[in-house]
N, CA, C and O atoms as a GROMACS GRO file, in nm:
protein
  600
    1MET      N    1   1.885  11.003   7.025
    1MET     CA    2   1.876  10.917   6.936
    1MET      C    3   1.699  10.921   6.871
    1MET      O    4   1.598  10.951   6.934
    2ARG      N    5   1.709  10.888   6.753
    2ARG     CA    6   1.569  10.912   6.690
    2ARG      C    7   1.517  10.748   6.679
    2ARG      O    8   1.580  10.659   6.622
    3VAL      N    9   1.413  10.736   6.736
    3VAL     CA   10   1.347  10.625   6.802
    3VAL      C   11   1.182  10.618   6.698
    3VAL      O   12   1.084  10.691   6.714
    4ALA      N   13   1.200  10.496   6.585
    4ALA     CA   14   1.080  10.504   6.552
    4ALA      C   15   0.976  10.404   6.632
    4ALA      O   16   1.018  10.316   6.708
    5PHE      N   17   0.856  10.425   6.610
    5PHE     CA   18   0.757  10.339   6.674
    5PHE      C   19   0.642  10.302   6.572
    5PHE      O   20   0.597  10.386   6.494
    6ALA      N   21   0.601  10.178   6.577
    6ALA     CA   22   0.480  10.130   6.480
    6ALA      C   23   0.414  10.020   6.564
    6ALA      O   24   0.475   9.962   6.653
    7ALA      N   25   0.270   9.990   6.527
    7ALA     CA   26   0.214   9.896   6.570
    7ALA      C   27   0.112   9.866   6.481
    7ALA      O   28   0.068   9.957   6.411
    8ASP      N   29   0.054   9.719   6.471
    8ASP     CA   30  -0.057   9.688   6.400
    8ASP      C   31  -0.188   9.714   6.497
    8ASP      O   32  -0.192   9.794   6.591
    9HIS      N   33  -0.296   9.626   6.451
    9HIS     CA   34  -0.404   9.676   6.542
    9HIS      C   35  -0.416   9.590   6.690
    9HIS      O   36  -0.492   9.622   6.782
   10GLY      N   37  -0.324   9.472   6.690
   10GLY     CA   38  -0.290   9.421   6.817
   10GLY      C   39  -0.180   9.485   6.923
   10GLY      O   40  -0.173   9.466   7.044
   11GLY      N   41  -0.108   9.556   6.848
   11GLY     CA   42  -0.015   9.647   6.944
   11GLY      C   43  -0.026   9.788   6.954
   11GLY      O   44   0.069   9.849   7.002
   12ALA      N   45  -0.131   9.852   6.915
   12ALA     CA   46  -0.144   9.992   6.929
   12ALA      C   47  -0.166  10.043   7.050
   12ALA      O   48  -0.115  10.152   7.077
   13GLU      N   49  -0.234   9.984   7.132
   13GLU     CA   50  -0.266  10.024   7.280
   13GLU      C   51  -0.128  10.045   7.344
   13GLU      O   52  -0.092  10.156   7.385
   14LEU      N   53  -0.041   9.921   7.353
   14LEU     CA   54   0.086   9.953   7.411
   14LEU      C   55   0.179  10.016   7.345
   14LEU      O   56   0.277  10.039   7.417
   15LYS      N   57   0.192  10.063   7.204
   15LYS     CA   58   0.279  10.134   7.153
   15LYS      C   59   0.237  10.286   7.207
   15LYS      O   60   0.322  10.370   7.237
   16THR      N   61   0.091  10.309   7.216
   16THR     CA   62   0.066  10.462   7.245
   16THR      C   63   0.120  10.483   7.393
   16THR      O   64   0.189  10.578   7.428
   17GLU      N   65   0.078  10.380   7.475
   17GLU     CA   66   0.150  10.390   7.603
   17GLU      C   67   0.288  10.415   7.599
   17GLU      O   68   0.335  10.517   7.652
   18LEU      N   69   0.363  10.327   7.539
   18LEU     CA   70   0.515  10.342   7.546
   18LEU      C   71   0.558  10.487   7.485
   18LEU      O   72   0.654  10.542   7.539
   19LEU      N   73   0.501  10.542   7.391
   19LEU     CA   74   0.550  10.660   7.337
   19LEU      C   75   0.490  10.756   7.455
   19LEU      O   76   0.586  10.829   7.481
   20ALA      N   77   0.396  10.789   7.529
   20ALA     CA   78   0.375  10.867   7.650
   20ALA      C   79   0.463  10.850   7.752
   20ALA      O   80   0.516  10.948   7.803
   21ARG      N   81   0.487  10.735   7.791
   21ARG     CA   82   0.578  10.703   7.909
   21ARG      C   83   0.724  10.698   7.877
   21ARG      O   84   0.803  10.695   7.971
   22LEU      N   85   0.768  10.698   7.751
   22LEU     CA   86   0.922  10.740   7.711
   22LEU      C   87   0.956  10.873   7.649
   22LEU      O   88   1.061  10.904   7.594
   23ALA      N   89   0.832  10.959   7.668
   23ALA     CA   90   0.865  11.115   7.632
   23ALA      C   91   0.980  11.198   7.695
   23ALA      O   92   1.040  11.289   7.637
   24ASP      N   93   1.001  11.156   7.818
   24ASP     CA   94   1.106  11.228   7.888
   24ASP      C   95   1.251  11.177   7.903
   24ASP      O   96   1.335  11.198   7.990
   25THR      N   97   1.254  11.097   7.779
   25THR     CA   98   1.386  11.019   7.770
   25THR      C   99   1.490  11.120   7.710
   25THR      O  100   1.609  11.113   7.742
   26GLY      N  101   1.449  11.202   7.634
   26GLY     CA  102   1.520  11.288   7.550
   26GLY      C  103   1.553  11.220   7.395
   26GLY      O  104   1.631  11.268   7.313
   27HIS      N  105   1.490  11.126   7.382
   27HIS     CA  106   1.515  11.077   7.255
   27HIS      C  107   1.399  11.138   7.150
   27HIS      O  108   1.288  11.151   7.203
   28GLU      N  109   1.408  11.172   7.028
   28GLU     CA  110   1.336  11.174   6.936
   28GLU      C  111   1.223  11.061   6.908
   28GLU      O  112   1.249  10.955   6.852
   29LEU      N  113   1.103  11.094   6.952
   29LEU     CA  114   1.019  10.981   6.939
   29LEU      C  115   0.921  10.991   6.791
   29LEU      O  116   0.839  11.082   6.779
   30ILE      N  117   0.942  10.891   6.689
   30ILE     CA  118   0.875  10.905   6.561
   30ILE      C  119   0.763  10.836   6.556
   30ILE      O  120   0.801  10.720   6.538
   31ASP      N  121   0.642  10.837   6.560
   31ASP     CA  122   0.504  10.751   6.541
   31ASP      C  123   0.501  10.734   6.404
   31ASP      O  124   0.488  10.833   6.332
   32LEU      N  125   0.513  10.600   6.348
   32LEU     CA  126   0.493  10.555   6.221
   32LEU      C  127   0.327  10.502   6.206
   32LEU      O  128   0.288  10.458   6.098
   33GLY      N  129   0.250  10.510   6.305
   33GLY     CA  130   0.133  10.487   6.274
   33GLY      C  131   0.093  10.342   6.356
   33GLY      O  132   0.164  10.274   6.430
   34GLY      N  133  -0.037  10.326   6.316
   34GLY     CA  134  -0.114  10.218   6.398
   34GLY      C  135  -0.171  10.258   6.518
   34GLY      O  136  -0.113  10.245   6.626
   35ASP      N  137  -0.284  10.307   6.503
   35ASP     CA  138  -0.384  10.349   6.598
   35ASP      C  139  -0.477  10.242   6.673
   35ASP      O  140  -0.530  10.271   6.781
   36GLY      N  141  -0.494  10.124   6.613
   36GLY     CA  142  -0.582  10.007   6.651
   36GLY      C  143  -0.710  10.041   6.614
   36GLY      O  144  -0.802   9.977   6.667
   37SER      N  145  -0.741  10.147   6.518
   37SER     CA  146  -0.895  10.165   6.503
   37SER      C  147  -0.923  10.051   6.367
   37SER      O  148  -1.036  10.001   6.357
   38ASP      N  149  -0.846  10.025   6.294
   38ASP     CA  150  -0.877   9.940   6.176
   38ASP      C  151  -0.813   9.792   6.217
   38ASP      O  152  -0.691   9.784   6.233
   39PRO      N  153  -0.895   9.679   6.233
   39PRO     CA  154  -0.866   9.555   6.211
   39PRO      C  155  -0.790   9.502   6.116
   39PRO      O  156  -0.725   9.403   6.149
   40THR      N  157  -0.778   9.550   5.982
   40THR     CA  158  -0.680   9.510   5.890
   40THR      C  159  -0.560   9.592   5.881
   40THR      O  160  -0.469   9.584   5.798
   41ASP      N  161  -0.572   9.668   5.977
   41ASP     CA  162  -0.394   9.710   6.008
   41ASP      C  163  -0.295   9.587   6.014
   41ASP      O  164  -0.291   9.531   6.123
   42ASP      N  165  -0.218   9.539   5.916
   42ASP     CA  166  -0.168   9.428   5.942
   42ASP      C  167  -0.024   9.442   5.947
   42ASP      O  168   0.031   9.526   5.875
   43TYR      N  169   0.070   9.340   6.058
   43TYR     CA  170   0.180   9.380   6.096
   43TYR      C  171   0.284   9.408   5.986
   43TYR      O  172   0.368   9.498   5.997
   44PRO      N  173   0.276   9.328   5.880
   44PRO     CA  174   0.398   9.364   5.766
   44PRO      C  175   0.392   9.501   5.722
   44PRO      O  176   0.498   9.560   5.705
   45ASP      N  177   0.265   9.568   5.699
   45ASP     CA  178   0.251   9.674   5.655
   45ASP      C  179   0.336   9.790   5.752
   45ASP      O  180   0.412   9.875   5.705
   46PHE      N  181   0.309   9.776   5.880
   46PHE     CA  182   0.401   9.843   5.978
   46PHE      C  183   0.533   9.804   6.041
   46PHE      O  184   0.598   9.871   6.122
   47ALA      N  185   0.562   9.688   5.991
   47ALA     CA  186   0.717   9.644   6.002
   47ALA      C  187   0.783   9.696   5.882
   47ALA      O  188   0.901   9.730   5.891
   48ARG      N  189   0.720   9.707   5.769
   48ARG     CA  190   0.805   9.754   5.657
   48ARG      C  191   0.809   9.900   5.682
   48ARG      O  192   0.922   9.945   5.670
   49ARG      N  193   0.711   9.996   5.717
   49ARG     CA  194   0.748  10.140   5.717
   49ARG      C  195   0.838  10.142   5.842
   49ARG      O  196   0.908  10.242   5.828
   50LEU      N  197   0.862  10.093   5.932
   50LEU     CA  198   0.960  10.104   6.035
   50LEU      C  199   1.111  10.067   5.996
   50LEU      O  200   1.210  10.132   6.029
   51ALA      N  201   1.109   9.947   5.916
   51ALA     CA  202   1.203   9.874   5.876
   51ALA      C  203   1.278   9.966   5.792
   51ALA      O  204   1.396   9.994   5.813
   52TYR      N  205   1.207  10.016   5.692
   52TYR     CA  206   1.239  10.122   5.586
   52TYR      C  207   1.306  10.245   5.679
   52TYR      O  208   1.423  10.276   5.655
   53ALA      N  209   1.237  10.312   5.778
   53ALA     CA  210   1.289  10.435   5.834
   53ALA      C  211   1.421  10.390   5.897
   53ALA      O  212   1.500  10.482   5.915
   54ILE      N  213   1.467  10.259   5.938
   54ILE     CA  214   1.573  10.233   6.005
   54ILE      C  215   1.691  10.233   5.882
   54ILE      O  216   1.795  10.298   5.883
   55ARG      N  217   1.645  10.147   5.786
   55ARG     CA  218   1.743  10.140   5.640
   55ARG      C  219   1.767  10.282   5.593
   55ARG      O  220   1.878  10.299   5.544
   56ASP      N  221   1.692  10.381   5.596
   56ASP     CA  222   1.717  10.482   5.518
   56ASP      C  223   1.764  10.604   5.598
   56ASP      O  224   1.766  10.722   5.563
   57GLY      N  225   1.803  10.543   5.725
   57GLY     CA  226   1.852  10.653   5.826
   57GLY      C  227   1.743  10.758   5.882
   57GLY      O  228   1.785  10.870   5.911
   58GLU      N  229   1.620  10.734   5.896
   58GLU     CA  230   1.537  10.826   5.915
   58GLU      C  231   1.498  10.796   6.067
   58GLU      O  232   1.412  10.863   6.125
   59ALA      N  233   1.564  10.694   6.124
   59ALA     CA  234   1.551  10.665   6.263
   59ALA      C  235   1.693  10.594   6.295
   59ALA      O  236   1.764  10.553   6.203
   60ASP      N  237   1.729  10.582   6.425
   60ASP     CA  238   1.838  10.497   6.464
   60ASP      C  239   1.796  10.364   6.536
   60ASP      O  240   1.869  10.267   6.557
   61ARG      N  241   1.688  10.375   6.564
   61ARG     CA  242   1.625  10.253   6.634
   61ARG      C  243   1.494  10.260   6.618
   61ARG      O  244   1.430  10.362   6.592
   62GLY      N  245   1.434  10.109   6.641
   62GLY     CA  246   1.265  10.131   6.639
   62GLY      C  247   1.216  10.014   6.739
   62GLY      O  248   1.282   9.916   6.775
   63ILE      N  249   1.092  10.049   6.773
   63ILE     CA  250   1.013   9.963   6.868
   63ILE      C  251   0.888   9.933   6.787
   63ILE      O  252   0.832  10.032   6.740
   64ILE      N  253   0.829   9.805   6.760
   64ILE     CA  254   0.740   9.789   6.671
   64ILE      C  255   0.671   9.671   6.778
   64ILE      O  256   0.731   9.576   6.828
   65VAL      N  257   0.514   9.710   6.798
   65VAL     CA  258   0.416   9.604   6.881
   65VAL      C  259   0.340   9.556   6.768
   65VAL      O  260   0.296   9.630   6.681
   66CYS      N  261   0.321   9.393   6.771
   66CYS     CA  262   0.230   9.352   6.714
   66CYS      C  263   0.148   9.271   6.818
   66CYS      O  264   0.159   9.314   6.932
   67GLY      N  265   0.076   9.171   6.804
   67GLY     CA  266  -0.003   9.095   6.901
   67GLY      C  267   0.104   9.009   6.981
   67GLY      O  268   0.111   9.021   7.104
   68SER      N  269   0.182   8.929   6.917
   68SER     CA  270   0.253   8.835   6.968
   68SER      C  271   0.445   8.896   6.973
   68SER      O  272   0.535   8.847   7.042
   69GLY      N  273   0.453   9.007   6.878
   69GLY     CA  274   0.606   9.039   6.858
   69GLY      C  275   0.650   8.946   6.738
   69GLY      O  276   0.744   8.984   6.669
   70ILE      N  277   0.589   8.829   6.711
   70ILE     CA  278   0.680   8.743   6.624
   70ILE      C  279   0.681   8.788   6.488
   70ILE      O  280   0.786   8.797   6.424
   71GLY      N  281   0.555   8.820   6.434
   71GLY     CA  282   0.505   8.848   6.320
   71GLY      C  283   0.609   8.986   6.266
   71GLY      O  284   0.683   8.990   6.167
   72ALA      N  285   0.586   9.080   6.361
   72ALA     CA  286   0.653   9.208   6.324
   72ALA      C  287   0.818   9.178   6.308
   72ALA      O  288   0.890   9.233   6.224
   73SER      N  289   0.860   9.077   6.408
   73SER     CA  290   1.009   9.053   6.382
   73SER      C  291   1.032   8.981   6.271
   73SER      O  292   1.130   9.030   6.215
   74VAL      N  293   0.979   8.863   6.196
   74VAL     CA  294   0.980   8.815   6.087
   74VAL      C  295   0.974   8.912   5.975
   74VAL      O  296   1.064   8.918   5.892
   75ALA      N  297   0.858   8.997   5.971
   75ALA     CA  298   0.878   9.114   5.869
   75ALA      C  299   0.990   9.211   5.862
   75ALA      O  300   1.038   9.250   5.755
   76ALA      N  301   1.024   9.244   5.968
   76ALA     CA  302   1.115   9.359   5.990
   76ALA      C  303   1.260   9.286   5.935
   76ALA      O  304   1.334   9.352   5.862
   77ASN      N  305   1.289   9.178   5.965
   77ASN     CA  306   1.425   9.124   5.914
   77ASN      C  307   1.437   9.112   5.800
   77ASN      O  308   1.550   9.090   5.758
   78LYS      N  309   1.329   9.122   5.710
   78LYS     CA  310   1.351   9.089   5.570
   78LYS      C  311   1.394   9.199   5.481
   78LYS      O  312   1.401   9.194   5.358
   79VAL      N  313   1.430   9.325   5.577
   79VAL     CA  314   1.468   9.455   5.531
   79VAL      C  315   1.640   9.447   5.563
   79VAL      O  316   1.688   9.423   5.674
   80ARG      N  317   1.724   9.475   5.430
   80ARG     CA  318   1.857   9.496   5.465
   80ARG      C  319   1.887   9.603   5.570
   80ARG      O  320   1.843   9.718   5.576
   81GLY      N  321   1.976   9.534   5.657
   81GLY     CA  322   2.032   9.634   5.768
   81GLY      C  323   1.946   9.644   5.925
   81GLY      O  324   1.978   9.708   6.025
   82VAL      N  325   1.830   9.556   5.902
   82VAL     CA  326   1.753   9.571   6.014
   82VAL      C  327   1.785   9.437   6.070
   82VAL      O  328   1.804   9.335   6.004
   83ARG      N  329   1.792   9.453   6.251
   83ARG     CA  330   1.826   9.346   6.337
   83ARG      C  331   1.727   9.349   6.419
   83ARG      O  332   1.738   9.437   6.504
   84ALA      N  333   1.604   9.264   6.426
   84ALA     CA  334   1.502   9.276   6.483
   84ALA      C  335   1.460   9.154   6.569
   84ALA      O  336   1.455   9.044   6.514
   85ALA      N  337   1.436   9.164   6.677
   85ALA     CA  338   1.421   9.041   6.790
   85ALA      C  339   1.318   9.083   6.881
   85ALA      O  340   1.300   9.200   6.918
   86ILE      N  341   1.255   8.988   6.915
   86ILE     CA  342   1.146   9.003   7.026
   86ILE      C  343   1.240   8.972   7.166
   86ILE      O  344   1.329   8.890   7.188
   87ALA      N  345   1.177   9.077   7.249
   87ALA     CA  346   1.234   9.084   7.406
   87ALA      C  347   1.157   9.097   7.497
   87ALA      O  348   1.127   9.211   7.533
   88HIS      N  349   1.103   8.982   7.560
   88HIS     CA  350   1.008   9.018   7.658
   88HIS      C  351   1.062   9.007   7.804
   88HIS      O  352   0.997   8.962   7.898
   89ASP      N  353   1.200   9.057   7.812
   89ASP     CA  354   1.275   9.064   7.939
   89ASP      C  355   1.382   9.177   7.937
   89ASP      O  356   1.411   9.213   7.822
   90THR      N  357   1.430   9.224   8.010
   90THR     CA  358   1.515   9.334   7.995
   90THR      C  359   1.654   9.256   7.977
   90THR      O  360   1.726   9.312   7.894
   91TYR      N  361   1.700   9.160   8.025
   91TYR     CA  362   1.829   9.098   7.969
   91TYR      C  363   1.840   9.100   7.830
   91TYR      O  364   1.941   9.153   7.783
   92SER      N  365   1.734   9.038   7.736
   92SER     CA  366   1.746   8.997   7.635
   92SER      C  367   1.751   9.165   7.554
   92SER      O  368   1.828   9.205   7.466
   93ALA      N  369   1.652   9.226   7.614
   93ALA     CA  370   1.655   9.371   7.540
   93ALA      C  371   1.787   9.440   7.560
   93ALA      O  372   1.796   9.532   7.478
   94HIS      N  373   1.890   9.432   7.635
   94HIS     CA  374   2.000   9.514   7.630
   94HIS      C  375   2.106   9.428   7.578
   94HIS      O  376   2.202   9.476   7.519
   95GLN      N  377   2.091   9.284   7.601
   95GLN     CA  378   2.193   9.197   7.523
   95GLN      C  379   2.157   9.194   7.408
   95GLN      O  380   2.261   9.163   7.352
   96GLY      N  381   2.087   9.203   7.337
   96GLY     CA  382   2.051   9.190   7.203
   96GLY      C  383   2.122   9.329   7.144
   96GLY      O  384   2.144   9.328   7.023
   97VAL      N  385   2.152   9.425   7.205
   97VAL     CA  386   2.212   9.563   7.138
   97VAL      C  387   2.362   9.539   7.163
   97VAL      O  388   2.450   9.564   7.081
   98GLU      N  389   2.378   9.493   7.270
   98GLU     CA  390   2.540   9.494   7.312
   98GLU      C  391   2.614   9.378   7.260
   98GLU      O  392   2.737   9.377   7.269
   99HIS      N  393   2.548   9.280   7.206
   99HIS     CA  394   2.598   9.164   7.177
   99HIS      C  395   2.582   9.172   7.022
   99HIS      O  396   2.681   9.166   6.949
  100ASP      N  397   2.475   9.183   6.982
  100ASP     CA  398   2.425   9.130   6.842
  100ASP      C  399   2.395   9.247   6.747
  100ASP      O  400   2.371   9.222   6.629
  101ASP      N  401   2.396   9.407   6.805
  101ASP     CA  402   2.365   9.525   6.759
  101ASP      C  403   2.225   9.521   6.687
  101ASP      O  404   2.196   9.543   6.569
  102MET      N  405   2.141   9.483   6.803
  102MET     CA  406   2.001   9.476   6.764
  102MET      C  407   1.946   9.620   6.753
  102MET      O  408   1.969   9.699   6.844
  103ASN      N  409   1.867   9.661   6.634
  103ASN     CA  410   1.832   9.783   6.603
  103ASN      C  411   1.671   9.800   6.611
  103ASN      O  412   1.619   9.912   6.613
  104VAL      N  413   1.611   9.700   6.616
  104VAL     CA  414   1.468   9.704   6.617
  104VAL      C  415   1.417   9.584   6.760
  104VAL      O  416   1.438   9.463   6.770
  105LEU      N  417   1.352   9.672   6.847
  105LEU     CA  418   1.295   9.568   6.939
  105LEU      C  419   1.136   9.560   6.896
  105LEU      O  420   1.058   9.647   6.859
  106CYS      N  421   1.122   9.426   6.914
  106CYS     CA  422   0.968   9.374   6.906
  106CYS      C  423   0.904   9.314   7.024
  106CYS      O  424   0.951   9.221   7.090
  107LEU      N  425   0.770   9.386   7.048
  107LEU     CA  426   0.683   9.340   7.163
  107LEU      C  427   0.572   9.294   7.125
  107LEU      O  428   0.528   9.330   7.016
  108GLY      N  429   0.509   9.216   7.195
  108GLY     CA  430   0.390   9.159   7.201
  108GLY      C  431   0.282   9.211   7.270
  108GLY      O  432   0.270   9.181   7.389
  109GLY      N  433   0.200   9.285   7.217
  109GLY     CA  434   0.090   9.344   7.304
  109GLY      C  435   0.010   9.288   7.382
  109GLY      O  436  -0.034   9.328   7.490
  110ARG      N  437  -0.017   9.161   7.305
  110ARG     CA  438  -0.104   9.031   7.386
  110ARG      C  439  -0.012   8.944   7.469
  110ARG      O  440  -0.056   8.836   7.509
  111VAL      N  441   0.116   8.981   7.500
  111VAL     CA  442   0.198   8.903   7.573
  111VAL      C  443   0.272   8.962   7.696
  111VAL      O  444   0.303   8.892   7.792
  112ILE      N  445   0.298   9.093   7.688
  112ILE     CA  446   0.366   9.148   7.756
  112ILE      C  447   0.284   9.271   7.825
  112ILE      O  448   0.213   9.344   7.756
  113GLY      N  449   0.299   9.288   7.961
  113GLY     CA  450   0.229   9.419   8.011
  113GLY      C  451   0.321   9.533   8.004
  113GLY      O  452   0.440   9.537   7.973
  114PRO      N  453   0.219   9.648   8.051
  114PRO     CA  454   0.296   9.775   8.015
  114PRO      C  455   0.403   9.801   8.087
  114PRO      O  456   0.492   9.863   8.030
  115GLU      N  457   0.421   9.767   8.212
  115GLU     CA  458   0.525   9.802   8.309
  115GLU      C  459   0.646   9.744   8.250
  115GLU      O  460   0.740   9.816   8.218
  116LEU      N  461   0.646   9.596   8.233
  116LEU     CA  462   0.761   9.531   8.190
  116LEU      C  463   0.803   9.592   8.026
  116LEU      O  464   0.920   9.624   8.006
  117ALA      N  465   0.710   9.603   7.926
  117ALA     CA  466   0.721   9.646   7.815
  117ALA      C  467   0.828   9.788   7.830
  117ALA      O  468   0.935   9.795   7.769
  118LEU      N  469   0.780   9.890   7.918
  118LEU     CA  470   0.850   9.976   7.955
  118LEU      C  471   0.983   9.974   7.992
  118LEU      O  472   1.067  10.054   7.950
  119GLU      N  473   1.005   9.878   8.075
  119GLU     CA  474   1.137   9.831   8.147
  119GLU      C  475   1.241   9.771   8.023
  119GLU      O  476   1.363   9.788   8.020
  120CYS      N  477   1.165   9.702   7.930
  120CYS     CA  478   1.249   9.652   7.795
  120CYS      C  479   1.274   9.757   7.703
  120CYS      O  480   1.381   9.758   7.642
  121ALA      N  481   1.184   9.852   7.685
  121ALA     CA  482   1.209   9.963   7.577
  121ALA      C  483   1.330  10.056   7.649
  121ALA      O  484   1.427  10.089   7.580
  122ARG      N  485   1.321  10.097   7.786
  122ARG     CA  486   1.442  10.147   7.828
  122ARG      C  487   1.570  10.079   7.828
  122ARG      O  488   1.674  10.142   7.809
  123ALA      N  489   1.567   9.948   7.850
  123ALA     CA  490   1.691   9.883   7.854
  123ALA      C  491   1.766   9.867   7.710
  123ALA      O  492   1.885   9.885   7.682
  124PHE      N  493   1.657   9.828   7.628
  124PHE     CA  494   1.697   9.874   7.472
  124PHE      C  495   1.757   9.960   7.432
  124PHE      O  496   1.856   9.949   7.360
  125LEU      N  497   1.686  10.113   7.490
  125LEU     CA  498   1.760  10.237   7.428
  125LEU      C  499   1.872  10.266   7.504
  125LEU      O  500   1.952  10.341   7.449
  126THR      N  501   1.902  10.224   7.623
  126THR     CA  502   1.999  10.276   7.680
  126THR      C  503   2.141  10.196   7.623
  126THR      O  504   2.253  10.247   7.618
  127ALA      N  505   2.109  10.074   7.585
  127ALA     CA  506   2.226   9.963   7.560
  127ALA      C  507   2.284  10.052   7.422
  127ALA      O  508   2.232  10.138   7.350
  128ARG      N  509   2.412   9.988   7.426
  128ARG     CA  510   2.481  10.008   7.331
  128ARG      C  511   2.608   9.894   7.287
  128ARG      O  512   2.672   9.830   7.369
  129PHE      N  513   2.623   9.887   7.158
  129PHE     CA  514   2.682   9.765   7.094
  129PHE      C  515   2.807   9.772   7.172
  129PHE      O  516   2.846   9.882   7.210
  130SER      N  517   2.879   9.659   7.200
  130SER     CA  518   3.019   9.659   7.285
  130SER      C  519   3.127   9.664   7.203
  130SER      O  520   3.239   9.691   7.245
  131GLY      N  521   3.098   9.634   7.069
  131GLY     CA  522   3.242   9.632   6.988
  131GLY      C  523   3.342   9.522   7.016
  131GLY      O  524   3.430   9.489   6.936
  132GLN      N  525   3.327   9.476   7.121
  132GLN     CA  526   3.428   9.368   7.146
  132GLN      C  527   3.444   9.296   7.016
  132GLN      O  528   3.361   9.297   6.925
  133GLU      N  529   3.564   9.230   7.016
  133GLU     CA  530   3.606   9.140   6.886
  133GLU      C  531   3.518   9.030   6.871
  133GLU      O  532   3.469   8.997   6.763
  134ARG      N  533   3.497   8.971   6.985
  134ARG     CA  534   3.378   8.831   6.946
  134ARG      C  535   3.261   8.899   6.896
  134ARG      O  536   3.203   8.835   6.809
  135HIS      N  537   3.210   9.012   6.927
  135HIS     CA  538   3.066   9.042   6.902
  135HIS      C  539   3.077   9.098   6.757
  135HIS      O  540   2.993   9.068   6.672
  136ALA      N  541   3.179   9.176   6.733
  136ALA     CA  542   3.215   9.220   6.607
  136ALA      C  543   3.226   9.124   6.494
  136ALA      O  544   3.182   9.133   6.379
  137ARG      N  545   3.310   9.007   6.563
  137ARG     CA  546   3.333   8.910   6.440
  137ARG      C  547   3.186   8.829   6.416
  137ARG      O  548   3.151   8.793   6.303
  138ARG      N  549   3.119   8.809   6.519
  138ARG     CA  550   2.986   8.741   6.514
  138ARG      C  551   2.896   8.824   6.397
  138ARG      O  552   2.852   8.775   6.293
  139LEU      N  553   2.881   8.965   6.445
  139LEU     CA  554   2.809   9.064   6.358
  139LEU      C  555   2.829   9.065   6.214
  139LEU      O  556   2.738   9.074   6.132
  140ALA      N  557   2.986   9.052   6.180
  140ALA     CA  558   3.049   9.045   6.032
  140ALA      C  559   2.984   8.910   5.976
  140ALA      O  560   2.931   8.915   5.864
  141LYS      N  561   2.986   8.803   6.040
  141LYS     CA  562   2.900   8.682   5.987
  141LYS      C  563   2.773   8.688   5.979
  141LYS      O  564   2.721   8.602   5.908
  142VAL      N  565   2.705   8.762   6.029
  142VAL     CA  566   2.560   8.772   5.992
  142VAL      C  567   2.530   8.863   5.909
  142VAL      O  568   2.421   8.858   5.851
  143LEU      N  569   2.627   8.976   5.883
  143LEU     CA  570   2.619   9.095   5.787
  143LEU      C  571   2.648   9.022   5.638
  143LEU      O  572   2.587   9.049   5.535
  144ALA      N  573   2.737   8.938   5.649
  144ALA     CA  574   2.784   8.832   5.505
  144ALA      C  575   2.658   8.765   5.476
  144ALA      O  576   2.612   8.772   5.362
  145ILE      N  577   2.588   8.692   5.578
  145ILE     CA  578   2.480   8.618   5.532
  145ILE      C  579   2.378   8.695   5.445
  145ILE      O  580   2.335   8.660   5.335
  146GLU      N  581   2.345   8.819   5.525
  146GLU     CA  582   2.269   8.918   5.479
  146GLU      C  583   2.301   8.977   5.293
  146GLU      O  584   2.219   9.006   5.206
  147ALA      N  585   2.437   8.975   5.291
  147ALA     CA  586   2.501   9.028   5.164
  147ALA      C  587   2.491   8.914   5.078
  147ALA      O  588   2.490   8.945   4.958
  148GLU      N  589   2.483   8.783   5.104
  148GLU     CA  590   2.479   8.687   5.007
  148GLU      C  591   2.356   8.666   4.973
  148GLU      O  592   2.330   8.619   4.862
  149GLU      N  593   2.244   8.701   5.075
  149GLU     CA  594   2.097   8.662   5.015
  149GLU      C  595   2.045   8.786   4.931
  149GLU      O  596   1.929   8.784   4.890
  150ARG      N  597   2.108   8.872   4.911
  150ARG     CA  598   2.048   9.026   4.873
  150ARG      C  599   2.097   9.011   4.724
  150ARG      O  600   2.077   9.102   4.643
   0.00000   0.00000   0.00000
């Protein structure tokens, strides 16, 4: 799987650690930037970059880190085809994929520690959408809302 990573100045350190620690997973890891050196690196810029990579098929999933995870989630969800959510626990990280076909994991570099962030990332990356009728039905309704708004 191709997994894109991005971070603003508040999430760069955690993004760098995740990239290093997930290198052994067999996934193609794509670093879309954010090294923390510029305090004007704003989350919308990096969320857009990552969301476009998902939308355009350059990545299958993405992990974006900002200070809280909230801003990145809000911004990424503005792009058609992106289903981004904050998950600071492993249940939400895998359940978001299994039930809701979440394709972007948002993390807060100032909220979650590196060990739990790594566990969440691994749970997100190993999860698959269940395709069960109830989940497919709900996802279709979400996609219909998206289609109405665009």
